[in-house]
C-alpha positions as a LaTeX table, in Angstrom:
\begin{tabular}{lrrr}
\hline
Residue & $x$ (\AA) & $y$ (\AA) & $z$ (\AA) \\
\hline
Met1 & $-2.28$ & $-41.28$ & $-1.47$ \\
Thr2 & $-3.59$ & $-38.35$ & $-3.71$ \\
Tyr3 & $-7.07$ & $-38.22$ & $-4.98$ \\
Asn4 & $-9.98$ & $-35.92$ & $-6.76$ \\
Trp5 & $-13.53$ & $-35.14$ & $-5.80$ \\
Asn6 & $-14.72$ & $-37.90$ & $-7.09$ \\
Asp7 & $-12.95$ & $-40.33$ & $-5.21$ \\
Ala8 & $-12.63$ & $-38.47$ & $-2.08$ \\
Ser9 & $-12.85$ & $-39.81$ & 1.43 \\
Pro10 & $-16.20$ & $-38.98$ & 3.10 \\
Val11 & $-14.62$ & $-36.82$ & 5.51 \\
Thr12 & $-13.27$ & $-34.86$ & 2.88 \\
Lys13 & $-16.72$ & $-34.53$ & 0.90 \\
Lys14 & $-18.33$ & $-33.97$ & 4.21 \\
Phe15 & $-16.06$ & $-30.96$ & 4.86 \\
Val16 & $-16.84$ & $-29.35$ & 1.48 \\
Leu17 & $-20.66$ & $-29.60$ & 1.71 \\
Asp18 & $-20.98$ & $-28.54$ & 5.29 \\
Leu19 & $-18.63$ & $-25.42$ & 4.03 \\
Val20 & $-21.10$ & $-24.83$ & 1.16 \\
Cys21 & $-24.14$ & $-25.15$ & 3.58 \\
Glu22 & $-22.60$ & $-22.65$ & 6.23 \\
Thr23 & $-21.50$ & $-20.36$ & 3.21 \\
Lys24 & $-24.81$ & $-20.35$ & 1.64 \\
Gln25 & $-26.57$ & $-19.44$ & 5.09 \\
Ile26 & $-24.65$ & $-16.11$ & 5.32 \\
Met27 & $-24.93$ & $-14.99$ & 1.61 \\
Cys28 & $-28.89$ & $-15.87$ & 1.57 \\
Asp29 & $-29.88$ & $-14.83$ & $-1.68$ \\
Asn30 & $-27.01$ & $-12.90$ & $-3.13$ \\
Tyr31 & $-25.35$ & $-16.56$ & $-3.89$ \\
Ile32 & $-25.09$ & $-18.16$ & $-7.51$ \\
Gly33 & $-22.34$ & $-21.14$ & $-6.97$ \\
Phe34 & $-20.04$ & $-22.91$ & $-5.20$ \\
Tyr35 & $-16.81$ & $-24.40$ & $-7.36$ \\
Leu36 & $-14.02$ & $-26.14$ & $-6.81$ \\
His37 & $-10.56$ & $-25.79$ & $-8.85$ \\
Gly38 & $-6.83$ & $-26.69$ & $-8.16$ \\
Ser39 & $-5.96$ & $-30.22$ & $-6.62$ \\
Leu40 & $-9.39$ & $-31.69$ & $-5.35$ \\
Ala41 & $-10.98$ & $-30.93$ & $-8.92$ \\
Met42 & $-8.04$ & $-32.06$ & $-11.05$ \\
Gly43 & $-6.50$ & $-34.67$ & $-8.80$ \\
Gly44 & $-3.79$ & $-34.75$ & $-6.99$ \\
Phe45 & $-5.15$ & $-33.97$ & $-3.52$ \\
Asn46 & $-3.19$ & $-34.94$ & $-0.73$ \\
Pro47 & $-5.05$ & $-34.72$ & 2.39 \\
Gln48 & $-1.94$ & $-34.10$ & 4.41 \\
Ser49 & $-0.80$ & $-30.60$ & 2.41 \\
Ser50 & $-2.98$ & $-29.79$ & $-0.13$ \\
Asp51 & $-5.44$ & $-26.77$ & 0.18 \\
Leu52 & $-9.35$ & $-26.62$ & $-0.44$ \\
Asp53 & $-9.63$ & $-24.38$ & $-3.38$ \\
Val54 & $-12.85$ & $-22.55$ & $-4.08$ \\
Leu55 & $-14.47$ & $-19.64$ & $-6.11$ \\
Val56 & $-17.91$ & $-18.40$ & $-5.06$ \\
Val57 & $-20.15$ & $-16.19$ & $-7.13$ \\
Thr58 & $-22.38$ & $-13.90$ & $-6.20$ \\
His59 & $-25.18$ & $-11.65$ & $-7.79$ \\
Glu60 & $-23.89$ & $-8.35$ & $-6.36$ \\
Ser61 & $-21.08$ & $-6.97$ & $-4.28$ \\
Ile62 & $-20.70$ & $-8.11$ & $-0.46$ \\
Thr63 & $-21.30$ & $-5.82$ & 2.35 \\
Ile64 & $-18.86$ & $-5.52$ & 5.09 \\
Glu65 & $-21.03$ & $-7.00$ & 7.35 \\
Thr66 & $-21.22$ & $-10.01$ & 5.15 \\
Lys67 & $-17.54$ & $-9.85$ & 5.12 \\
Arg68 & $-17.11$ & $-10.31$ & 8.39 \\
Lys69 & $-19.27$ & $-13.18$ & 9.01 \\
Leu70 & $-17.33$ & $-14.87$ & 6.19 \\
Ala71 & $-13.66$ & $-14.04$ & 7.85 \\
Lys72 & $-14.98$ & $-15.79$ & 11.06 \\
Leu73 & $-16.49$ & $-18.73$ & 9.27 \\
Tyr74 & $-13.40$ & $-19.60$ & 7.29 \\
Phe75 & $-11.24$ & $-18.76$ & 9.90 \\
Asn76 & $-12.85$ & $-21.38$ & 12.49 \\
Tyr77 & $-12.97$ & $-24.10$ & 9.36 \\
Ser78 & $-9.61$ & $-23.34$ & 7.55 \\
Thr79 & $-7.23$ & $-26.06$ & 8.75 \\
Asn80 & $-9.84$ & $-28.25$ & 10.26 \\
Pro81 & $-8.70$ & $-30.26$ & 8.50 \\
Tyr82 & $-7.62$ & $-28.80$ & 5.51 \\
Pro83 & $-6.65$ & $-25.18$ & 4.69 \\
Ile84 & $-9.45$ & $-23.05$ & 2.83 \\
Glu85 & $-8.08$ & $-20.60$ & 0.04 \\
Ile86 & $-11.30$ & $-18.83$ & $-1.16$ \\
Ser87 & $-12.32$ & $-16.22$ & $-3.61$ \\
Phe88 & $-15.80$ & $-14.26$ & $-3.87$ \\
Leu89 & $-15.96$ & $-12.70$ & $-7.27$ \\
Thr90 & $-19.71$ & $-10.99$ & $-8.47$ \\
Lys91 & $-21.15$ & $-12.04$ & $-12.04$ \\
Gly92 & $-20.41$ & $-8.49$ & $-13.25$ \\
Gln93 & $-16.60$ & $-8.98$ & $-12.57$ \\
Leu94 & $-16.53$ & $-11.80$ & $-14.41$ \\
Asp95 & $-18.54$ & $-10.81$ & $-17.48$ \\
Asn96 & $-17.20$ & $-7.63$ & $-17.47$ \\
Trp97 & $-13.38$ & $-9.33$ & $-17.37$ \\
Glu98 & $-9.98$ & $-7.38$ & $-16.85$ \\
His99 & $-6.73$ & $-8.67$ & $-15.28$ \\
Pro100 & $-5.74$ & $-8.36$ & $-12.71$ \\
Ser101 & $-8.99$ & $-8.87$ & $-11.91$ \\
Pro102 & $-11.51$ & $-7.52$ & $-9.08$ \\
Tyr103 & $-12.78$ & $-9.59$ & $-6.41$ \\
Glu104 & $-15.44$ & $-9.14$ & $-3.15$ \\
Phe105 & $-13.55$ & $-11.57$ & $-0.55$ \\
His106 & $-10.69$ & $-13.40$ & $-0.27$ \\
Tyr107 & $-9.45$ & $-15.92$ & 2.53 \\
Ser108 & $-6.48$ & $-18.11$ & 2.94 \\
Glu109 & $-4.42$ & $-18.69$ & 5.93 \\
Phe110 & $-1.88$ & $-16.06$ & 4.63 \\
Trp111 & $-4.31$ & $-13.69$ & 5.87 \\
Arg112 & $-5.40$ & $-15.50$ & 9.12 \\
Asp113 & $-3.78$ & $-12.92$ & 11.37 \\
Arg114 & $-5.15$ & $-9.99$ & 9.56 \\
Tyr115 & $-8.51$ & $-11.27$ & 9.55 \\
Glu116 & $-8.39$ & $-11.88$ & 13.52 \\
Val117 & $-6.90$ & $-8.56$ & 14.45 \\
Asp118 & $-9.73$ & $-7.27$ & 12.53 \\
Leu119 & $-12.26$ & $-9.24$ & 14.08 \\
Leu120 & $-10.89$ & $-9.13$ & 17.89 \\
Glu121 & $-10.45$ & $-5.51$ & 17.56 \\
Asn122 & $-13.33$ & $-4.54$ & 15.67 \\
Arg123 & $-10.94$ & $-3.09$ & 13.02 \\
Phe124 & $-11.74$ & $-2.33$ & 9.32 \\
Thr125 & $-8.13$ & $-2.57$ & 7.95 \\
Tyr126 & $-8.58$ & $-5.58$ & 5.78 \\
Leu127 & $-12.32$ & $-6.09$ & 5.95 \\
Asn128 & $-13.31$ & $-3.11$ & 4.30 \\
Asp129 & $-15.11$ & $-1.70$ & 1.29 \\
Asp130 & $-11.72$ & $-1.05$ & $-0.74$ \\
Ile131 & $-11.49$ & $-2.63$ & $-4.16$ \\
Lys132 & $-9.02$ & $-5.12$ & $-4.33$ \\
Thr133 & $-7.43$ & $-7.19$ & $-7.20$ \\
Asp134 & $-5.72$ & $-10.20$ & $-7.32$ \\
Pro135 & $-3.68$ & $-11.50$ & $-10.69$ \\
Asp136 & $-3.87$ & $-14.99$ & $-9.50$ \\
Leu137 & $-7.43$ & $-15.20$ & $-10.42$ \\
Ala138 & $-6.85$ & $-15.30$ & $-14.33$ \\
Ala139 & $-5.12$ & $-18.69$ & $-13.40$ \\
His140 & $-7.79$ & $-19.73$ & $-11.08$ \\
Ile141 & $-10.60$ & $-19.00$ & $-13.43$ \\
Thr142 & $-8.75$ & $-21.12$ & $-16.45$ \\
Ile143 & $-8.72$ & $-24.06$ & $-14.45$ \\
Met144 & $-12.12$ & $-23.84$ & $-13.38$ \\
Phe145 & $-13.45$ & $-23.50$ & $-17.03$ \\
Tyr146 & $-11.61$ & $-26.31$ & $-18.29$ \\
Arg147 & $-11.18$ & $-28.40$ & $-15.21$ \\
Gly148 & $-13.50$ & $-27.32$ & $-12.24$ \\
Ile149 & $-16.05$ & $-28.85$ & $-10.61$ \\
Cys150 & $-19.42$ & $-27.16$ & $-9.53$ \\
Ile151 & $-20.46$ & $-28.17$ & $-6.33$ \\
Glu152 & $-23.68$ & $-26.44$ & $-6.25$ \\
Gly153 & $-25.33$ & $-23.67$ & $-8.35$ \\
Ser154 & $-25.22$ & $-22.47$ & $-12.30$ \\
Ser155 & $-23.07$ & $-24.62$ & $-14.25$ \\
Ile156 & $-19.35$ & $-23.37$ & $-14.77$ \\
Phe157 & $-20.02$ & $-22.45$ & $-18.48$ \\
Glu158 & $-22.71$ & $-20.19$ & $-17.44$ \\
Val159 & $-20.84$ & $-18.13$ & $-15.14$ \\
Phe160 & $-16.96$ & $-18.07$ & $-15.97$ \\
Pro161 & $-15.63$ & $-16.50$ & $-19.25$ \\
Arg162 & $-12.78$ & $-18.26$ & $-21.09$ \\
Ile163 & $-9.59$ & $-15.88$ & $-19.99$ \\
Pro164 & $-7.41$ & $-14.97$ & $-22.51$ \\
Ser165 & $-4.42$ & $-16.88$ & $-22.76$ \\
Ser166 & $-2.38$ & $-13.82$ & $-22.47$ \\
Asp167 & $-3.75$ & $-13.22$ & $-19.13$ \\
Tyr168 & $-3.56$ & $-16.76$ & $-17.87$ \\
Leu169 & 0.02 & $-16.80$ & $-18.88$ \\
Ser170 & 0.83 & $-13.19$ & $-17.17$ \\
Ser171 & $-0.72$ & $-14.89$ & $-13.87$ \\
Ile172 & 1.14 & $-18.12$ & $-13.94$ \\
Ile173 & 4.50 & $-16.71$ & $-14.73$ \\
Gly174 & 4.12 & $-14.42$ & $-11.24$ \\
Asp175 & 4.43 & $-17.99$ & $-9.48$ \\
Tyr176 & 6.98 & $-19.39$ & $-11.77$ \\
Glu177 & 9.34 & $-16.25$ & $-10.91$ \\
Glu178 & 9.04 & $-16.71$ & $-7.38$ \\
Cys179 & 9.86 & $-20.05$ & $-7.90$ \\
Leu180 & 13.06 & $-19.42$ & $-9.31$ \\
Ala181 & 14.24 & $-17.88$ & $-6.32$ \\
Asn182 & 12.79 & $-20.30$ & $-3.99$ \\
Ile183 & 13.34 & $-23.78$ & $-5.53$ \\
Val184 & 16.18 & $-25.03$ & $-2.87$ \\
Asp185 & 13.57 & $-23.70$ & 0.10 \\
Asp186 & 10.45 & $-24.93$ & $-1.47$ \\
Pro187 & 11.64 & $-28.11$ & $-3.92$ \\
Ile188 & 8.29 & $-29.88$ & $-4.29$ \\
Tyr189 & 5.92 & $-26.88$ & $-4.79$ \\
Cys190 & 8.53 & $-25.08$ & $-6.92$ \\
Ser191 & 9.69 & $-27.96$ & $-8.95$ \\
Leu192 & 6.21 & $-29.02$ & $-9.84$ \\
Asn193 & 4.81 & $-25.34$ & $-10.61$ \\
Met194 & 7.78 & $-24.35$ & $-13.11$ \\
Leu195 & 6.93 & $-27.76$ & $-14.86$ \\
Arg196 & 3.46 & $-27.26$ & $-15.39$ \\
Val197 & 3.99 & $-23.66$ & $-16.63$ \\
Phe198 & 7.20 & $-25.13$ & $-18.87$ \\
Trp199 & 4.48 & $-27.76$ & $-20.13$ \\
Tyr200 & 1.69 & $-25.04$ & $-20.66$ \\
Val201 & 4.02 & $-23.35$ & $-22.66$ \\
Lys202 & 5.49 & $-25.81$ & $-24.73$ \\
Glu203 & 2.28 & $-27.71$ & $-25.61$ \\
Gly204 & $-0.58$ & $-25.54$ & $-24.37$ \\
Ile205 & $-1.51$ & $-28.44$ & $-21.35$ \\
Ile206 & $-3.34$ & $-26.67$ & $-18.38$ \\
Ser207 & $-2.20$ & $-29.17$ & $-15.70$ \\
Ser208 & $-2.40$ & $-30.36$ & $-11.74$ \\
Lys209 & 0.93 & $-30.62$ & $-10.37$ \\
Gln210 & 0.72 & $-34.15$ & $-9.76$ \\
Glu211 & 0.15 & $-34.25$ & $-13.64$ \\
Ala212 & 2.92 & $-32.07$ & $-14.40$ \\
Gly213 & 5.08 & $-34.02$ & $-12.17$ \\
Asn214 & 4.22 & $-37.28$ & $-14.22$ \\
Trp215 & 4.90 & $-35.57$ & $-17.50$ \\
Gly216 & 8.05 & $-34.45$ & $-16.43$ \\
Leu217 & 9.20 & $-38.14$ & $-15.11$ \\
Thr218 & 8.67 & $-39.29$ & $-18.98$ \\
Ser219 & 9.47 & $-35.93$ & $-20.80$ \\
Leu220 & 12.90 & $-34.36$ & $-18.80$ \\
Pro221 & 16.48 & $-35.58$ & $-19.78$ \\
Asp222 & 17.44 & $-38.96$ & $-17.83$ \\
Glu223 & 19.83 & $-36.46$ & $-15.62$ \\
Met224 & 16.80 & $-35.30$ & $-14.05$ \\
Lys225 & 14.62 & $-38.51$ & $-13.82$ \\
Gly226 & 15.88 & $-39.31$ & $-9.89$ \\
Thr227 & 15.23 & $-35.80$ & $-8.96$ \\
Met228 & 11.52 & $-35.79$ & $-10.44$ \\
Tyr229 & 11.02 & $-39.26$ & $-8.76$ \\
Lys230 & 11.42 & $-37.99$ & $-5.09$ \\
Val231 & 9.58 & $-34.48$ & $-6.18$ \\
Val232 & 6.65 & $-36.93$ & $-7.56$ \\
Asn233 & 6.47 & $-39.44$ & $-4.54$ \\
Ser234 & 7.13 & $-36.86$ & $-1.93$ \\
Tyr235 & 4.18 & $-34.78$ & $-3.56$ \\
Gln236 & 2.08 & $-37.79$ & $-3.50$ \\
Ser237 & 3.22 & $-39.52$ & 0.08 \\
Glu238 & 1.77 & $-38.68$ & 3.68 \\
Lys239 & 4.99 & $-38.03$ & 4.70 \\
Ser240 & 8.54 & $-37.74$ & 2.74 \\
Ser241 & 11.86 & $-38.97$ & 3.65 \\
Tyr242 & 13.51 & $-37.82$ & 0.50 \\
Gln243 & 16.57 & $-35.20$ & 0.92 \\
Phe244 & 17.21 & $-32.97$ & $-2.27$ \\
Asp245 & 20.71 & $-31.63$ & $-2.95$ \\
Glu246 & 20.95 & $-28.07$ & $-3.75$ \\
Thr247 & 22.88 & $-28.87$ & $-6.78$ \\
Glu248 & 20.12 & $-31.13$ & $-8.89$ \\
Leu249 & 17.45 & $-28.74$ & $-7.77$ \\
Ile250 & 19.73 & $-26.08$ & $-9.41$ \\
Phe251 & 20.08 & $-28.20$ & $-12.35$ \\
Leu252 & 16.51 & $-28.94$ & $-12.68$ \\
Arg253 & 15.24 & $-25.24$ & $-12.65$ \\
Asn254 & 18.19 & $-24.06$ & $-14.94$ \\
Tyr255 & 16.96 & $-26.64$ & $-17.48$ \\
Ile256 & 13.44 & $-25.69$ & $-17.42$ \\
His257 & 14.07 & $-22.00$ & $-17.46$ \\
Tyr258 & 16.91 & $-21.93$ & $-20.23$ \\
Asn259 & 14.22 & $-23.80$ & $-22.33$ \\
Leu260 & 11.13 & $-21.93$ & $-21.47$ \\
Gln261 & 13.24 & $-18.68$ & $-22.79$ \\
Asp262 & 13.85 & $-20.60$ & $-25.71$ \\
Leu263 & 10.25 & $-20.94$ & $-26.12$ \\
Phe264 & 9.35 & $-17.22$ & $-25.51$ \\
Ser265 & 12.05 & $-16.13$ & $-28.42$ \\
Leu266 & 10.40 & $-18.51$ & $-30.42$ \\
Thr267 & 7.16 & $-17.06$ & $-30.05$ \\
Ser268 & 7.68 & $-13.43$ & $-29.78$ \\
\hline
\end{tabular}
């Protein structure tokens, strides 16, 4: 079963609100707001498999000392029970938008081992003052602008800019290209992500993975309906028992990709 913030369980809401409180205590006055994007904002949050996707906006840059406190906080909170993917940006970075966007601090499970070594051995390999950029932020902020939820702080429209569509497309195409290669190994995520890109290019719709899957069920040719049924139901289920054949996944991938290339050729 999947849900959004409005109908989330008490466990999910407490997890988010506790995280807001702990984050604010670390940030003190250097804090503008805490914002949800992704599946919990748009719908399709699966408590068995979804990340909690968050952006935090600050007035000023974050010190190394504060970054280490944040890393320790999220290191302990993430996966208990939900993985956290969170990025911090200053208001200035948003007001003076560039792509790929610089950011102040990021945590996800991909960074867990790196931060653990820095914290345990008092290193500064990753927790440092280097200016880092992330092309994914164009997609995150676009989703935030249109579909995000302000949990606390200034409103979304006061804080976040409208990202140029070319930056958003550039951001989501990067993930799409990885899915071209990985659909057999990760059929649920890759199928839904490719559909999201296809739907956006075809009709300009900014969607969640679940919404894209439901669109695929009604919009793709009949030959792919069985595959899409398995993809959508696997995404929504607590535990999936569906098996995917490599042939059906390659067929779905090629259909999306060839049609997407046709759409690009019409607009070039």
